PyMOL CGO cylinders between C-alpha atoms (Angstrom):
from pymol import cmd
from pymol.cgo import CYLINDER

trace = [
    CYLINDER, -0.18, -8.73, 3.10, -2.82, -9.50, 5.71, 0.3, 1, 1, 1, 1, 1, 1,
    CYLINDER, -2.82, -9.50, 5.71, -0.39, -11.70, 7.61, 0.3, 1, 1, 1, 1, 1, 1,
    CYLINDER, -0.39, -11.70, 7.61, 2.01, -8.75, 7.85, 0.3, 1, 1, 1, 1, 1, 1,
    CYLINDER, 2.01, -8.75, 7.85, -0.83, -6.40, 8.85, 0.3, 1, 1, 1, 1, 1, 1,
    CYLINDER, -0.83, -6.40, 8.85, -1.96, -8.75, 11.62, 0.3, 1, 1, 1, 1, 1, 1,
    CYLINDER, -1.96, -8.75, 11.62, 1.61, -9.09, 12.87, 0.3, 1, 1, 1, 1, 1, 1,
    CYLINDER, 1.61, -9.09, 12.87, 1.98, -5.31, 12.94, 0.3, 1, 1, 1, 1, 1, 1,
    CYLINDER, 1.98, -5.31, 12.94, -1.18, -4.63, 14.94, 0.3, 1, 1, 1, 1, 1, 1,
    CYLINDER, -1.18, -4.63, 14.94, -0.44, -7.54, 17.29, 0.3, 1, 1, 1, 1, 1, 1,
    CYLINDER, -0.44, -7.54, 17.29, 2.91, -5.95, 18.06, 0.3, 1, 1, 1, 1, 1, 1,
    CYLINDER, 2.91, -5.95, 18.06, 2.03, -2.25, 18.10, 0.3, 1, 1, 1, 1, 1, 1,
    CYLINDER, 2.03, -2.25, 18.10, -1.74, -1.88, 18.15, 0.3, 1, 1, 1, 1, 1, 1,
    CYLINDER, -1.74, -1.88, 18.15, -4.30, -0.90, 15.55, 0.3, 1, 1, 1, 1, 1, 1,
    CYLINDER, -4.30, -0.90, 15.55, -3.25, 2.75, 15.69, 0.3, 1, 1, 1, 1, 1, 1,
    CYLINDER, -3.25, 2.75, 15.69, 0.13, 1.80, 14.16, 0.3, 1, 1, 1, 1, 1, 1,
    CYLINDER, 0.13, 1.80, 14.16, -1.46, 0.43, 11.00, 0.3, 1, 1, 1, 1, 1, 1,
    CYLINDER, -1.46, 0.43, 11.00, -1.18, 2.70, 7.98, 0.3, 1, 1, 1, 1, 1, 1,
    CYLINDER, -1.18, 2.70, 7.98, -0.73, 1.83, 4.33, 0.3, 1, 1, 1, 1, 1, 1,
    CYLINDER, -0.73, 1.83, 4.33, 2.68, 3.53, 4.40, 0.3, 1, 1, 1, 1, 1, 1,
    CYLINDER, 2.68, 3.53, 4.40, 3.84, 1.61, 7.48, 0.3, 1, 1, 1, 1, 1, 1,
    CYLINDER, 3.84, 1.61, 7.48, 2.58, -1.71, 6.12, 0.3, 1, 1, 1, 1, 1, 1,
    CYLINDER, 2.58, -1.71, 6.12, 4.34, -1.08, 2.82, 0.3, 1, 1, 1, 1, 1, 1,
    CYLINDER, 4.34, -1.08, 2.82, 7.57, -0.33, 4.68, 0.3, 1, 1, 1, 1, 1, 1,
    CYLINDER, 7.57, -0.33, 4.68, 7.28, -3.59, 6.62, 0.3, 1, 1, 1, 1, 1, 1,
    CYLINDER, 7.28, -3.59, 6.62, 6.74, -5.44, 3.33, 0.3, 1, 1, 1, 1, 1, 1,
    CYLINDER, 6.74, -5.44, 3.33, 9.61, -3.62, 1.65, 0.3, 1, 1, 1, 1, 1, 1,
    CYLINDER, 9.61, -3.62, 1.65, 7.48, -2.11, -1.12, 0.3, 1, 1, 1, 1, 1, 1,
    CYLINDER, 7.48, -2.11, -1.12, 6.15, 1.29, -2.13, 0.3, 1, 1, 1, 1, 1, 1,
    CYLINDER, 6.15, 1.29, -2.13, 2.91, 2.33, -0.46, 0.3, 1, 1, 1, 1, 1, 1,
    CYLINDER, 2.91, 2.33, -0.46, 1.20, 2.90, -3.81, 0.3, 1, 1, 1, 1, 1, 1,
    CYLINDER, 1.20, 2.90, -3.81, 1.80, -0.73, -4.78, 0.3, 1, 1, 1, 1, 1, 1,
    CYLINDER, 1.80, -0.73, -4.78, -0.57, -1.86, -2.03, 0.3, 1, 1, 1, 1, 1, 1,
    CYLINDER, -0.57, -1.86, -2.03, -3.44, -0.18, -3.83, 0.3, 1, 1, 1, 1, 1, 1,
    CYLINDER, -3.44, -0.18, -3.83, -3.18, -2.76, -6.60, 0.3, 1, 1, 1, 1, 1, 1,
    CYLINDER, -3.18, -2.76, -6.60, -4.38, -5.29, -4.01, 0.3, 1, 1, 1, 1, 1, 1,
    CYLINDER, -4.38, -5.29, -4.01, -6.61, -3.17, -1.77, 0.3, 1, 1, 1, 1, 1, 1,
    CYLINDER, -6.61, -3.17, -1.77, -8.50, 0.05, -2.57, 0.3, 1, 1, 1, 1, 1, 1,
    CYLINDER, -8.50, 0.05, -2.57, -7.57, 1.66, 0.75, 0.3, 1, 1, 1, 1, 1, 1,
    CYLINDER, -7.57, 1.66, 0.75, -7.23, 1.36, 4.50, 0.3, 1, 1, 1, 1, 1, 1,
    CYLINDER, -7.23, 1.36, 4.50, -10.92, 0.60, 5.08, 0.3, 1, 1, 1, 1, 1, 1,
    CYLINDER, -10.92, 0.60, 5.08, -10.60, -2.48, 2.89, 0.3, 1, 1, 1, 1, 1, 1,
    CYLINDER, -10.60, -2.48, 2.89, -7.47, -3.42, 4.82, 0.3, 1, 1, 1, 1, 1, 1,
    CYLINDER, -7.47, -3.42, 4.82, -9.37, -3.17, 8.13, 0.3, 1, 1, 1, 1, 1, 1,
    CYLINDER, -9.37, -3.17, 8.13, -12.13, -5.34, 6.68, 0.3, 1, 1, 1, 1, 1, 1,
    CYLINDER, -12.13, -5.34, 6.68, -9.44, -7.81, 5.69, 0.3, 1, 1, 1, 1, 1, 1,
    CYLINDER, -9.44, -7.81, 5.69, -8.11, -7.91, 9.25, 0.3, 1, 1, 1, 1, 1, 1,
    CYLINDER, -8.11, -7.91, 9.25, -11.58, -8.76, 10.55, 0.3, 1, 1, 1, 1, 1, 1,
    CYLINDER, -11.58, -8.76, 10.55, -11.98, -11.48, 7.92, 0.3, 1, 1, 1, 1, 1, 1,
    CYLINDER, -11.98, -11.48, 7.92, -8.60, -12.89, 8.93, 0.3, 1, 1, 1, 1, 1, 1,
    CYLINDER, -8.60, -12.89, 8.93, -9.68, -13.15, 12.57, 0.3, 1, 1, 1, 1, 1, 1,
    CYLINDER, -9.68, -13.15, 12.57, -13.02, -14.75, 11.60, 0.3, 1, 1, 1, 1, 1, 1,
    CYLINDER, -13.02, -14.75, 11.60, -11.11, -17.26, 9.47, 0.3, 1, 1, 1, 1, 1, 1,
    CYLINDER, -11.11, -17.26, 9.47, -8.99, -18.13, 12.51, 0.3, 1, 1, 1, 1, 1, 1,
    CYLINDER, -8.99, -18.13, 12.51, -12.14, -18.67, 14.58, 0.3, 1, 1, 1, 1, 1, 1,
    CYLINDER, -12.14, -18.67, 14.58, -13.59, -20.88, 11.85, 0.3, 1, 1, 1, 1, 1, 1,
    CYLINDER, -13.59, -20.88, 11.85, -10.37, -22.89, 11.77, 0.3, 1, 1, 1, 1, 1, 1,
    CYLINDER, -10.37, -22.89, 11.77, -10.41, -23.34, 15.55, 0.3, 1, 1, 1, 1, 1, 1,
    CYLINDER, -10.41, -23.34, 15.55, -14.05, -24.47, 15.50, 0.3, 1, 1, 1, 1, 1, 1,
    CYLINDER, -14.05, -24.47, 15.50, -13.42, -26.79, 12.54, 0.3, 1, 1, 1, 1, 1, 1,
    CYLINDER, -13.42, -26.79, 12.54, -10.61, -28.39, 14.53, 0.3, 1, 1, 1, 1, 1, 1,
    CYLINDER, -10.61, -28.39, 14.53, -13.04, -28.98, 17.39, 0.3, 1, 1, 1, 1, 1, 1,
    CYLINDER, -13.04, -28.98, 17.39, -15.55, -30.53, 14.99, 0.3, 1, 1, 1, 1, 1, 1,
    CYLINDER, -15.55, -30.53, 14.99, -12.87, -32.71, 13.42, 0.3, 1, 1, 1, 1, 1, 1,
    CYLINDER, -12.87, -32.71, 13.42, -11.84, -34.04, 16.82, 0.3, 1, 1, 1, 1, 1, 1,
    CYLINDER, -11.84, -34.04, 16.82, -15.47, -34.94, 17.59, 0.3, 1, 1, 1, 1, 1, 1,
    CYLINDER, -15.47, -34.94, 17.59, -16.57, -32.65, 20.41, 0.3, 1, 1, 1, 1, 1, 1,
    CYLINDER, -16.57, -32.65, 20.41, -18.32, -34.74, 23.00, 0.3, 1, 1, 1, 1, 1, 1,
    CYLINDER, -18.32, -34.74, 23.00, -20.90, -33.74, 25.55, 0.3, 1, 1, 1, 1, 1, 1,
    CYLINDER, -20.90, -33.74, 25.55, -24.27, -32.06, 25.50, 0.3, 1, 1, 1, 1, 1, 1,
    CYLINDER, -24.27, -32.06, 25.50, -25.16, -28.96, 23.52, 0.3, 1, 1, 1, 1, 1, 1,
    CYLINDER, -25.16, -28.96, 23.52, -23.95, -26.67, 26.30, 0.3, 1, 1, 1, 1, 1, 1,
    CYLINDER, -23.95, -26.67, 26.30, -20.52, -28.28, 26.28, 0.3, 1, 1, 1, 1, 1, 1,
    CYLINDER, -20.52, -28.28, 26.28, -20.26, -28.05, 22.50, 0.3, 1, 1, 1, 1, 1, 1,
    CYLINDER, -20.26, -28.05, 22.50, -21.22, -24.38, 22.36, 0.3, 1, 1, 1, 1, 1, 1,
    CYLINDER, -21.22, -24.38, 22.36, -19.07, -23.56, 25.36, 0.3, 1, 1, 1, 1, 1, 1,
    CYLINDER, -19.07, -23.56, 25.36, -16.06, -25.12, 23.66, 0.3, 1, 1, 1, 1, 1, 1,
    CYLINDER, -16.06, -25.12, 23.66, -16.78, -23.19, 20.46, 0.3, 1, 1, 1, 1, 1, 1,
    CYLINDER, -16.78, -23.19, 20.46, -17.02, -19.86, 22.25, 0.3, 1, 1, 1, 1, 1, 1,
    CYLINDER, -17.02, -19.86, 22.25, -13.89, -20.51, 24.32, 0.3, 1, 1, 1, 1, 1, 1,
    CYLINDER, -13.89, -20.51, 24.32, -12.01, -21.50, 21.15, 0.3, 1, 1, 1, 1, 1, 1,
    CYLINDER, -12.01, -21.50, 21.15, -13.04, -18.14, 19.67, 0.3, 1, 1, 1, 1, 1, 1,
    CYLINDER, -13.04, -18.14, 19.67, -11.82, -16.45, 22.83, 0.3, 1, 1, 1, 1, 1, 1,
    CYLINDER, -11.82, -16.45, 22.83, -8.38, -17.99, 22.43, 0.3, 1, 1, 1, 1, 1, 1,
    CYLINDER, -8.38, -17.99, 22.43, -8.21, -16.29, 19.02, 0.3, 1, 1, 1, 1, 1, 1,
    CYLINDER, -8.21, -16.29, 19.02, -9.28, -12.96, 20.53, 0.3, 1, 1, 1, 1, 1, 1,
    CYLINDER, -9.28, -12.96, 20.53, -6.69, -13.21, 23.28, 0.3, 1, 1, 1, 1, 1, 1,
    CYLINDER, -6.69, -13.21, 23.28, -4.02, -13.53, 20.59, 0.3, 1, 1, 1, 1, 1, 1,
    CYLINDER, -4.02, -13.53, 20.59, -5.41, -10.39, 18.92, 0.3, 1, 1, 1, 1, 1, 1,
    CYLINDER, -5.41, -10.39, 18.92, -6.70, -8.07, 21.69, 0.3, 1, 1, 1, 1, 1, 1,
    CYLINDER, -6.70, -8.07, 21.69, -7.30, -5.30, 19.14, 0.3, 1, 1, 1, 1, 1, 1,
    CYLINDER, -7.30, -5.30, 19.14, -9.87, -7.43, 17.30, 0.3, 1, 1, 1, 1, 1, 1,
    CYLINDER, -9.87, -7.43, 17.30, -13.01, -6.91, 19.48, 0.3, 1, 1, 1, 1, 1, 1,
    CYLINDER, -13.01, -6.91, 19.48, -12.93, -3.14, 19.05, 0.3, 1, 1, 1, 1, 1, 1,
    CYLINDER, -12.93, -3.14, 19.05, -12.33, -3.46, 15.31, 0.3, 1, 1, 1, 1, 1, 1,
    CYLINDER, -12.33, -3.46, 15.31, -15.07, -6.05, 14.78, 0.3, 1, 1, 1, 1, 1, 1,
    CYLINDER, -15.07, -6.05, 14.78, -17.79, -3.95, 16.43, 0.3, 1, 1, 1, 1, 1, 1,
    CYLINDER, -17.79, -3.95, 16.43, -16.70, -0.87, 14.46, 0.3, 1, 1, 1, 1, 1, 1,
    CYLINDER, -16.70, -0.87, 14.46, -16.99, -2.31, 10.95, 0.3, 1, 1, 1, 1, 1, 1,
    CYLINDER, -16.99, -2.31, 10.95, -20.08, -1.49, 8.86, 0.3, 1, 1, 1, 1, 1, 1,
    CYLINDER, -20.08, -1.49, 8.86, -20.09, -4.80, 6.98, 0.3, 1, 1, 1, 1, 1, 1,
    CYLINDER, -20.09, -4.80, 6.98, -20.38, -8.43, 8.09, 0.3, 1, 1, 1, 1, 1, 1,
    CYLINDER, -20.38, -8.43, 8.09, -17.75, -10.87, 6.76, 0.3, 1, 1, 1, 1, 1, 1,
    CYLINDER, -17.75, -10.87, 6.76, -19.22, -13.79, 4.84, 0.3, 1, 1, 1, 1, 1, 1,
    CYLINDER, -19.22, -13.79, 4.84, -17.58, -16.27, 7.22, 0.3, 1, 1, 1, 1, 1, 1,
    CYLINDER, -17.58, -16.27, 7.22, -19.72, -15.00, 10.09, 0.3, 1, 1, 1, 1, 1, 1,
    CYLINDER, -19.72, -15.00, 10.09, -22.89, -16.44, 8.54, 0.3, 1, 1, 1, 1, 1, 1,
    CYLINDER, -22.89, -16.44, 8.54, -21.45, -19.95, 8.30, 0.3, 1, 1, 1, 1, 1, 1,
    CYLINDER, -21.45, -19.95, 8.30, -20.20, -19.69, 11.87, 0.3, 1, 1, 1, 1, 1, 1,
    CYLINDER, -20.20, -19.69, 11.87, -23.63, -18.71, 13.19, 0.3, 1, 1, 1, 1, 1, 1,
    CYLINDER, -23.63, -18.71, 13.19, -25.28, -21.35, 11.05, 0.3, 1, 1, 1, 1, 1, 1,
    CYLINDER, -25.28, -21.35, 11.05, -23.28, -23.91, 13.02, 0.3, 1, 1, 1, 1, 1, 1,
    CYLINDER, -23.28, -23.91, 13.02, -24.46, -22.43, 16.31, 0.3, 1, 1, 1, 1, 1, 1,
    CYLINDER, -24.46, -22.43, 16.31, -28.10, -22.49, 15.23, 0.3, 1, 1, 1, 1, 1, 1,
    CYLINDER, -28.10, -22.49, 15.23, -27.64, -26.03, 13.93, 0.3, 1, 1, 1, 1, 1, 1,
    CYLINDER, -27.64, -26.03, 13.93, -26.33, -27.13, 17.31, 0.3, 1, 1, 1, 1, 1, 1,
    CYLINDER, -26.33, -27.13, 17.31, -29.31, -25.60, 19.10, 0.3, 1, 1, 1, 1, 1, 1,
    CYLINDER, -29.31, -25.60, 19.10, -31.99, -26.88, 16.72, 0.3, 1, 1, 1, 1, 1, 1,
    CYLINDER, -31.99, -26.88, 16.72, -30.36, -30.29, 16.50, 0.3, 1, 1, 1, 1, 1, 1,
    CYLINDER, -30.36, -30.29, 16.50, -30.69, -30.76, 20.24, 0.3, 1, 1, 1, 1, 1, 1,
    CYLINDER, -30.69, -30.76, 20.24, -34.35, -29.79, 20.53, 0.3, 1, 1, 1, 1, 1, 1,
    CYLINDER, -34.35, -29.79, 20.53, -34.55, -25.99, 20.44, 0.3, 1, 1, 1, 1, 1, 1,
    CYLINDER, -34.55, -25.99, 20.44, -37.08, -24.34, 18.13, 0.3, 1, 1, 1, 1, 1, 1,
    CYLINDER, -37.08, -24.34, 18.13, -35.86, -21.80, 15.60, 0.3, 1, 1, 1, 1, 1, 1,
    CYLINDER, -35.86, -21.80, 15.60, -37.67, -19.13, 17.61, 0.3, 1, 1, 1, 1, 1, 1,
    CYLINDER, -37.67, -19.13, 17.61, -35.69, -19.88, 20.76, 0.3, 1, 1, 1, 1, 1, 1,
    CYLINDER, -35.69, -19.88, 20.76, -32.48, -20.26, 18.75, 0.3, 1, 1, 1, 1, 1, 1,
    CYLINDER, -32.48, -20.26, 18.75, -33.05, -16.78, 17.34, 0.3, 1, 1, 1, 1, 1, 1,
    CYLINDER, -33.05, -16.78, 17.34, -33.55, -15.35, 20.80, 0.3, 1, 1, 1, 1, 1, 1,
    CYLINDER, -33.55, -15.35, 20.80, -30.47, -17.20, 22.03, 0.3, 1, 1, 1, 1, 1, 1,
    CYLINDER, -30.47, -17.20, 22.03, -28.33, -15.46, 19.40, 0.3, 1, 1, 1, 1, 1, 1,
    CYLINDER, -28.33, -15.46, 19.40, -29.54, -12.10, 20.68, 0.3, 1, 1, 1, 1, 1, 1,
    CYLINDER, -29.54, -12.10, 20.68, -28.77, -13.13, 24.25, 0.3, 1, 1, 1, 1, 1, 1,
    CYLINDER, -28.77, -13.13, 24.25, -25.28, -14.37, 23.36, 0.3, 1, 1, 1, 1, 1, 1,
    CYLINDER, -25.28, -14.37, 23.36, -24.33, -11.00, 21.91, 0.3, 1, 1, 1, 1, 1, 1,
    CYLINDER, -24.33, -11.00, 21.91, -20.60, -11.02, 21.15, 0.3, 1, 1, 1, 1, 1, 1,
    CYLINDER, -20.60, -11.02, 21.15, -19.84, -14.12, 23.26, 0.3, 1, 1, 1, 1, 1, 1,
    CYLINDER, -19.84, -14.12, 23.26, -19.68, -16.41, 20.19, 0.3, 1, 1, 1, 1, 1, 1,
    CYLINDER, -19.68, -16.41, 20.19, -16.73, -14.30, 19.03, 0.3, 1, 1, 1, 1, 1, 1,
    CYLINDER, -16.73, -14.30, 19.03, -14.96, -14.76, 22.34, 0.3, 1, 1, 1, 1, 1, 1,
    CYLINDER, -14.96, -14.76, 22.34, -15.40, -11.39, 24.01, 0.3, 1, 1, 1, 1, 1, 1,
    CYLINDER, -15.40, -11.39, 24.01, -17.94, -9.58, 26.15, 0.3, 1, 1, 1, 1, 1, 1,
    CYLINDER, -17.94, -9.58, 26.15, -19.05, -6.16, 24.96, 0.3, 1, 1, 1, 1, 1, 1,
    CYLINDER, -19.05, -6.16, 24.96, -18.45, -3.33, 27.39, 0.3, 1, 1, 1, 1, 1, 1,
    CYLINDER, -18.45, -3.33, 27.39, -21.40, -1.58, 28.99, 0.3, 1, 1, 1, 1, 1, 1,
    CYLINDER, -21.40, -1.58, 28.99, -19.18, 1.38, 29.78, 0.3, 1, 1, 1, 1, 1, 1,
    CYLINDER, -19.18, 1.38, 29.78, -15.64, 2.11, 30.91, 0.3, 1, 1, 1, 1, 1, 1,
    CYLINDER, -15.64, 2.11, 30.91, -14.14, 5.02, 32.82, 0.3, 1, 1, 1, 1, 1, 1,
    CYLINDER, -14.14, 5.02, 32.82, -12.18, 6.01, 29.73, 0.3, 1, 1, 1, 1, 1, 1,
    CYLINDER, -12.18, 6.01, 29.73, -15.22, 6.01, 27.43, 0.3, 1, 1, 1, 1, 1, 1,
    CYLINDER, -15.22, 6.01, 27.43, -16.95, 8.39, 29.82, 0.3, 1, 1, 1, 1, 1, 1,
    CYLINDER, -16.95, 8.39, 29.82, -14.03, 10.79, 29.71, 0.3, 1, 1, 1, 1, 1, 1,
    CYLINDER, -14.03, 10.79, 29.71, -12.42, 9.42, 32.88, 0.3, 1, 1, 1, 1, 1, 1,
    CYLINDER, -12.42, 9.42, 32.88, -9.28, 7.48, 33.61, 0.3, 1, 1, 1, 1, 1, 1,
    CYLINDER, -9.28, 7.48, 33.61, -8.42, 3.79, 33.80, 0.3, 1, 1, 1, 1, 1, 1,
    CYLINDER, -8.42, 3.79, 33.80, -5.80, 4.45, 36.48, 0.3, 1, 1, 1, 1, 1, 1,
    CYLINDER, -5.80, 4.45, 36.48, -7.31, 2.88, 39.57, 0.3, 1, 1, 1, 1, 1, 1,
    CYLINDER, -7.31, 2.88, 39.57, -6.62, 5.71, 42.05, 0.3, 1, 1, 1, 1, 1, 1,
    CYLINDER, -6.62, 5.71, 42.05, -7.81, 8.43, 39.65, 0.3, 1, 1, 1, 1, 1, 1,
    CYLINDER, -7.81, 8.43, 39.65, -10.88, 6.50, 38.52, 0.3, 1, 1, 1, 1, 1, 1,
    CYLINDER, -10.88, 6.50, 38.52, -11.90, 5.77, 42.11, 0.3, 1, 1, 1, 1, 1, 1,
    CYLINDER, -11.90, 5.77, 42.11, -11.72, 9.48, 42.90, 0.3, 1, 1, 1, 1, 1, 1,
    CYLINDER, -11.72, 9.48, 42.90, -13.86, 10.28, 39.85, 0.3, 1, 1, 1, 1, 1, 1,
    CYLINDER, -13.86, 10.28, 39.85, -16.50, 7.75, 40.83, 0.3, 1, 1, 1, 1, 1, 1,
    CYLINDER, -16.50, 7.75, 40.83, -16.42, 8.92, 44.45, 0.3, 1, 1, 1, 1, 1, 1,
    CYLINDER, -16.42, 8.92, 44.45, -17.53, 12.33, 43.20, 0.3, 1, 1, 1, 1, 1, 1,
    CYLINDER, -17.53, 12.33, 43.20, -20.66, 10.67, 41.76, 0.3, 1, 1, 1, 1, 1, 1,
    CYLINDER, -20.66, 10.67, 41.76, -21.43, 8.61, 44.86, 0.3, 1, 1, 1, 1, 1, 1,
    CYLINDER, -21.43, 8.61, 44.86, -24.29, 10.77, 46.13, 0.3, 1, 1, 1, 1, 1, 1,
    CYLINDER, -24.29, 10.77, 46.13, -26.15, 10.87, 42.80, 0.3, 1, 1, 1, 1, 1, 1,
    CYLINDER, -26.15, 10.87, 42.80, -25.43, 7.29, 41.73, 0.3, 1, 1, 1, 1, 1, 1,
    CYLINDER, -25.43, 7.29, 41.73, -24.79, 5.32, 44.92, 0.3, 1, 1, 1, 1, 1, 1,
    CYLINDER, -24.79, 5.32, 44.92, -25.36, 1.78, 43.67, 0.3, 1, 1, 1, 1, 1, 1,
    CYLINDER, -25.36, 1.78, 43.67, -23.57, 2.17, 40.34, 0.3, 1, 1, 1, 1, 1, 1,
    CYLINDER, -23.57, 2.17, 40.34, -20.66, 3.89, 42.04, 0.3, 1, 1, 1, 1, 1, 1,
    CYLINDER, -20.66, 3.89, 42.04, -20.39, 1.19, 44.70, 0.3, 1, 1, 1, 1, 1, 1,
    CYLINDER, -20.39, 1.19, 44.70, -20.41, -1.54, 42.06, 0.3, 1, 1, 1, 1, 1, 1,
    CYLINDER, -20.41, -1.54, 42.06, -17.73, 0.11, 39.95, 0.3, 1, 1, 1, 1, 1, 1,
    CYLINDER, -17.73, 0.11, 39.95, -15.58, 0.94, 42.98, 0.3, 1, 1, 1, 1, 1, 1,
    CYLINDER, -15.58, 0.94, 42.98, -15.76, -2.70, 44.03, 0.3, 1, 1, 1, 1, 1, 1,
    CYLINDER, -15.76, -2.70, 44.03, -14.95, -4.07, 40.57, 0.3, 1, 1, 1, 1, 1, 1,
    CYLINDER, -14.95, -4.07, 40.57, -12.28, -1.58, 39.59, 0.3, 1, 1, 1, 1, 1, 1,
    CYLINDER, -12.28, -1.58, 39.59, -9.80, -3.32, 41.87, 0.3, 1, 1, 1, 1, 1, 1,
    CYLINDER, -9.80, -3.32, 41.87, -9.84, -6.19, 39.38, 0.3, 1, 1, 1, 1, 1, 1,
    CYLINDER, -9.84, -6.19, 39.38, -8.95, -4.00, 36.40, 0.3, 1, 1, 1, 1, 1, 1,
    CYLINDER, -8.95, -4.00, 36.40, -5.47, -5.59, 36.23, 0.3, 1, 1, 1, 1, 1, 1,
    CYLINDER, -5.47, -5.59, 36.23, -7.15, -8.92, 35.50, 0.3, 1, 1, 1, 1, 1, 1,
    CYLINDER, -7.15, -8.92, 35.50, -8.96, -7.61, 32.43, 0.3, 1, 1, 1, 1, 1, 1,
    CYLINDER, -8.96, -7.61, 32.43, -8.07, -9.41, 29.24, 0.3, 1, 1, 1, 1, 1, 1,
    CYLINDER, -8.07, -9.41, 29.24, -10.10, -7.84, 26.43, 0.3, 1, 1, 1, 1, 1, 1,
    CYLINDER, -10.10, -7.84, 26.43, -11.45, -4.73, 28.10, 0.3, 1, 1, 1, 1, 1, 1,
    CYLINDER, -11.45, -4.73, 28.10, -12.05, -3.15, 31.47, 0.3, 1, 1, 1, 1, 1, 1,
    CYLINDER, -12.05, -3.15, 31.47, -15.07, -5.38, 32.17, 0.3, 1, 1, 1, 1, 1, 1,
    CYLINDER, -15.07, -5.38, 32.17, -13.91, -8.45, 30.25, 0.3, 1, 1, 1, 1, 1, 1,
    CYLINDER, -13.91, -8.45, 30.25, -11.94, -10.91, 32.36, 0.3, 1, 1, 1, 1, 1, 1,
    CYLINDER, -11.94, -10.91, 32.36, -11.87, -14.65, 31.78, 0.3, 1, 1, 1, 1, 1, 1,
    CYLINDER, -11.87, -14.65, 31.78, -13.93, -15.18, 34.94, 0.3, 1, 1, 1, 1, 1, 1,
    CYLINDER, -13.93, -15.18, 34.94, -16.62, -12.73, 33.82, 0.3, 1, 1, 1, 1, 1, 1,
    CYLINDER, -16.62, -12.73, 33.82, -16.73, -14.15, 30.31, 0.3, 1, 1, 1, 1, 1, 1,
    CYLINDER, -16.73, -14.15, 30.31, -17.23, -17.72, 31.53, 0.3, 1, 1, 1, 1, 1, 1,
    CYLINDER, -17.23, -17.72, 31.53, -19.73, -16.63, 34.20, 0.3, 1, 1, 1, 1, 1, 1,
    CYLINDER, -19.73, -16.63, 34.20, -21.89, -14.90, 31.58, 0.3, 1, 1, 1, 1, 1, 1,
    CYLINDER, -21.89, -14.90, 31.58, -21.58, -17.78, 29.14, 0.3, 1, 1, 1, 1, 1, 1,
    CYLINDER, -21.58, -17.78, 29.14, -22.52, -20.43, 31.69, 0.3, 1, 1, 1, 1, 1, 1,
    CYLINDER, -22.52, -20.43, 31.69, -25.42, -18.34, 32.98, 0.3, 1, 1, 1, 1, 1, 1,
    CYLINDER, -25.42, -18.34, 32.98, -26.90, -18.08, 29.48, 0.3, 1, 1, 1, 1, 1, 1,
    CYLINDER, -26.90, -18.08, 29.48, -26.35, -21.74, 28.60, 0.3, 1, 1, 1, 1, 1, 1,
    CYLINDER, -26.35, -21.74, 28.60, -27.91, -22.94, 31.85, 0.3, 1, 1, 1, 1, 1, 1,
    CYLINDER, -27.91, -22.94, 31.85, -30.86, -20.60, 31.41, 0.3, 1, 1, 1, 1, 1, 1,
    CYLINDER, -30.86, -20.60, 31.41, -31.45, -21.75, 27.83, 0.3, 1, 1, 1, 1, 1, 1,
    CYLINDER, -31.45, -21.75, 27.83, -31.59, -25.38, 28.95, 0.3, 1, 1, 1, 1, 1, 1,
    CYLINDER, -31.59, -25.38, 28.95, -34.89, -24.58, 30.71, 0.3, 1, 1, 1, 1, 1, 1,
    CYLINDER, -34.89, -24.58, 30.71, -36.37, -23.53, 27.36, 0.3, 1, 1, 1, 1, 1, 1,
    CYLINDER, -36.37, -23.53, 27.36, -35.27, -26.54, 25.36, 0.3, 1, 1, 1, 1, 1, 1,
    CYLINDER, -35.27, -26.54, 25.36, -38.25, -28.21, 23.73, 0.3, 1, 1, 1, 1, 1, 1,
    CYLINDER, -38.25, -28.21, 23.73, -40.46, -25.13, 23.84, 0.3, 1, 1, 1, 1, 1, 1,
    CYLINDER, -40.46, -25.13, 23.84, -41.90, -23.81, 20.59, 0.3, 1, 1, 1, 1, 1, 1,
]
cmd.load_cgo(trace, "trace")
């Protein structure tokens, strides 16, 4: 069932997922799905769990093939492996941040990250702070600060530029930054501000900064 649900949202987006549509794709009556899941919310939780399982599988493959390099290389490879999963399921970041519960698999995944940090000389205190700094990067995506659409604007470049131009006098620096960056909107992969270049820039910046704290209490 979850395999069919993932295939549906991959093809048509999360908005296409309903119990009735999923049942039709499976060739069964919609009511029969309720023998397996209590409702759509449980189905959405199942989609998140499916994506986390894929991340765990990707990371386990890395571990099985003996990741080499320092702690930065190992974590970088983990996070980029997670990103490959997210790029296959571009609907997943928005769904993950919207769910009220945390899948069990997430704890094991983060335990591995903390183990990597502590095992290479970081204290638990710094490891804890590192998790806060990483934010959603371990899952392979960068959370948006804001987007034109979320502010009631448009993601069409010409229209969005005009909207931001109207704010230029009140917010000159923010407007200039957005106007400069909006030209790269076509390069976005998992959101308006989430390109591969920006993801790796942020990741490397954090990893390099953490190296200065290694060995501190």
